[in-house]
Structures are given as structure tokens and as C-alpha cells.
N, C-alpha and C positions, 0 to 999 in steps of 0.2 A: 415572548418574542426572541426573533432570533437578532444578533446582534448586526447591525450594520456593517461592520468592519468584514464581516464574511461576504458581502457584497463589493466590497470595495477594489478600486482597480490595482494589477500588478504593478508594484514598483521596479526599475531596473536591478535594485537590490534583489527580489524575491526572484527574476527569472535567472541571477546570477549564482543564487542559494539553490534554485531549483536544478541549474545544471550541473552543479558539483555533487548534489547529493545524488542526483541520477547517475554520473558519469563513475562516484564511488560505489554504486550498487551495482552497477553493471560489470564492474572490474571484480569485487568481491563474489558476486553469483557466478560469474564466468569460472572464473580460479576455482572455487567450491565445487561446482559441477564437473570440473575434469574428470574424474572417475566413474562418471555419470551412473551411480547408484541409487538406489531408494531412499537410504539414508543422506545422501548429498544433496538428492532432491528435496526432501524433507528441511535439510538445512539452510539450502537456497531460499525455501519458502517462508523461515523465519526471518532470515536476513531481509528479505521483499516486505514483510507485514513490517518489521522495525522501521524498515527505511520510509515506506507508506505513512507509518504514526508517527514518525519525526518529522516529516515532512507536512502533516496536515496538524500538527502541533506550532511547526515553527512559522510558516507562512500563513497561516490562518486563513484563507482565502478559498472561497467554493470555487472547484475546478483544478485547484494546485495537485491533488492526487490523479486526476485525469491527464493534467500535463506531463506528470512523472511518468504514469505508466505509459503514455503514449512517446514520449522521447528515448525512456528507456528501452521502449519495445522496437523503435528505429533501430537505435543505437545498437541492440544486441541479436537483429534481426537474424544475422547468420550463425551465431553463437549457440552452443546447446545449454542455456539457463533457461530453467523453467519449462519453457514451451518452446517448440523448434517450428522455424517456418514464418510464411507470411501470416499465418491464423493468430499470431502471438500479437500483432497488432491488436486485430479485433476482440480475442478475448481477454487481454490486459486493459484495453478501453473500458470495455464492458463491465470489467471487475472493478476500475476506478469509478465508473459513473454507479454502480452498486454501494461502493464506499461512500460516496460525497452525498448521495439521496439518504441513505441512513444515517449518516453525521448528521445531516440538516435536519431531518426529520426528529431524530432524537433529540437534538437540540431545543427543539419547538417543544416538544413533551419532557425531557430533562433539561431544566434551562442551564443549571449550575450544575450540573452533575459530568465533568468533563470525562472522568475515568471511564464511566458507565458508557457514554456516547462512543468514545474512541474504541474501546475494548468491542462493544456489539457491531460497530461498523467495520472494523478490522475481520471479528471471527465471520462475521456473516460474507463479507467480500471474499473471503479466503476459500471458505465454505462454497462458494458459487463456481469458482473457476475450474474443478472438476466436472460440475454439471454443462457450464459454460463448451468446456473442451468438448463434451458427451455430443454438443449441439452440432458441432462441425464433424465431426467423426462417430455418428451414429451407427452402434453395434451393440446387437442384444448381449454379446459374450461381454461387455464390459459394464455393464452395470451394476453386479454386485460390488467390483471393484472400485466402482465410482462411487458407490456408498461409503464405502471403507474409506476412501480417499478425502472424502468429502469430510467425514467425522475426523479424520485426522489434521485434515489442515483448519478446520474451525477450533480443533485444541490448540494447534499451535499460532493461531490467530489469537486467542484469549491469551495464552501466556506471553506470547510476542510483545503484544499490545500494551499488558500490564506493565513488563520489563521495560518497555521504551517509555510507558508515563512515568515510573519510577525513577528512571535515569532522567528526562525533561523536569519533574519536580525537582531534584537536586540541581540541575543548571539552570532554569527558567530564570534566576535571579542572576546569573552570571554578568558581568558588564559587557562582554560582547554580544549575547543575547539581547540585552536590553537596549543596547546601541543599535542591534538590527531591529529590532521590533519599532523602534522609535526614529529610524532615520527617516530620510525623504527620499 
């Protein structure tokens, strides 16, 4: 059974935490992606995965990741982080929906295995981004690059979400985190 807390309403503090995490993500990915190389893009993708995973672990409500991606894509629409242009909103929201669906379904199957749920959702959501990008800019020449990019994004998703969970495991009993989780 899926925990009822997943379907609870968002609190004001959830929106505040979501806004802070989104702004931190936007600033970090924009600054990292200034040289605009392939390495900085991959690093930007890793920071995105860490931010999304941390959002899912901290807020623990359905729709938090979708909101994160939606707000983040609107804030950074004119910046060259991850994706450029108005397609960024659609691509990141679809990636957020994929994350949420996989995270929710894996909670149903693997009830108490949070690291597996998180890693699976983050990795598959990351791996879907190149394919979603290809949907909006279809070209046969991009297909081999999309496969390589998707596999790289999958690996980055696994590593980044594992790092996030290890950090979360060490800070989840912190007084500030506990106060956040149990505040009204």
C-alpha cells in the first residue's frame, strides 16, 4: 500500500522549501553551464538529479517533483541550463511526470525500499530526457547521439540519486529536517 502522506496537501512550508530548492538549482545549473560544453551539461544533469531526488525525499508528496521542474523551467527559460527555449517547460514537466509515476508505482511494488524507488525513478526520468527532446526536434541524424546521451543520463541518474540518498540518510535525523517534516 502506498503511504497516505504521499497524497497529502502541500503545506506553506513545502512551497517555501520547493521555492528555495528550485532557486538554488536554477542558480547552480546556470553558473555551471556558462562554458556550455558537454561536460558542463552532464554536470548540470547530475545537479538536477540531486536536486530532484532531494525534493522527493524532503517533501514526500505526489507532484513535488513536477512542481520543481515546472517552476525551475519557468525561472530559467531564458538561460542555457539543460535545455534552451520554451520546449524546456514541456520536456522537464514530462520528465517530472515520469519520475513521479515510476516513484509511485515502485512504492507500490517495493514498499519499504526507498533507495531503490528513488534510484529507479531518477535514472529512468533522466534517461527519458533525451528521448523527450528528440520528440520535439525529430531528426534521424540525432538518433545515435540520443541513444548514447540516454545511456549517459541513466548512469548519471543512478550515481547522483545514490549520492543524494546517502547524504539524506545521514541528515534525515537532523533537528531541522525533523522540525520541517512535523511542522503544520
